[in-house]
C-alpha positions, 0 to 999 in steps of 0.5 A, spaced: 218 393 783 225 397 786 230 396 792 225 402 797 218 398 794 221 392 796 222 393 803 215 396 804 212 390 801 215 385 806 214 389 811 208 391 810 207 382 810 210 383 816 206 388 821 199 384 818 203 376 820 204 381 826 212 378 827 216 382 831 223 380 829 222 383 821 218 387 823 224 392 827 229 389 822 224 393 816 223 399 820 230 399 822 231 399 816 227 405 813 228 409 818 236 409 816 233 412 809 229 416 812 222 414 813 220 415 820 211 414 819 210 409 814 203 409 816 203 417 815 208 416 809 206 419 802 206 412 797 208 412 790 201 409 788 206 402 785 208 402 792 202 404 795 198 398 791 205 392 793 204 394 799 197 393 799 198 387 795 203 384 801 198 386 806 191 381 803 196 376 801 197 375 809 192 377 812 188 370 807 192 368 800 185 365 799 180 371 798 186 376 794 179 381 791 179 381 784 180 389 785 187 388 788 189 383 782 187 387 776 189 393 779 197 389 780 195 388 773 194 394 770 201 398 774 205 390 773 207 385 768 205 377 770 213 377 771 214 382 777 208 380 780 210 373 779 216 376 783 212 380 788 208 374 789 214 369 790 217 375 795 210 375 799 211 367 800 218 367 802 218 373 807 211 370 810 215 363 812 221 368 815 214 369 819 212 363 822 218 361 821 222 367 826 215 367 831 214 358 831 221 358 833 221 364 837 226 368 836 228 374 839 231 381 836 238 383 836 240 391 839 236 396 839 230 398 833 
């Protein structure tokens, strides 16, 4: 899927989970790579698909629409979908960990 798409995917999950620590981390990372406005950036179709999947996973992993899975299967191999899902689960766990322990972001954003 590539690092850029993975960063977008994980940032989308962090935004959807409203995790301040991770959202700030990825926002800074994206700005360092010239992406100032995540909500209005021109993503590739595959990047947007991963963003949609990440947001759906963060919202309710039990109710990801079949249409979204159909689009994932059309765009990615089964292995890539499994890897993306595992990454998403770890990102969600990281968000929960940070929020539960009230971890504060370090430094300036």
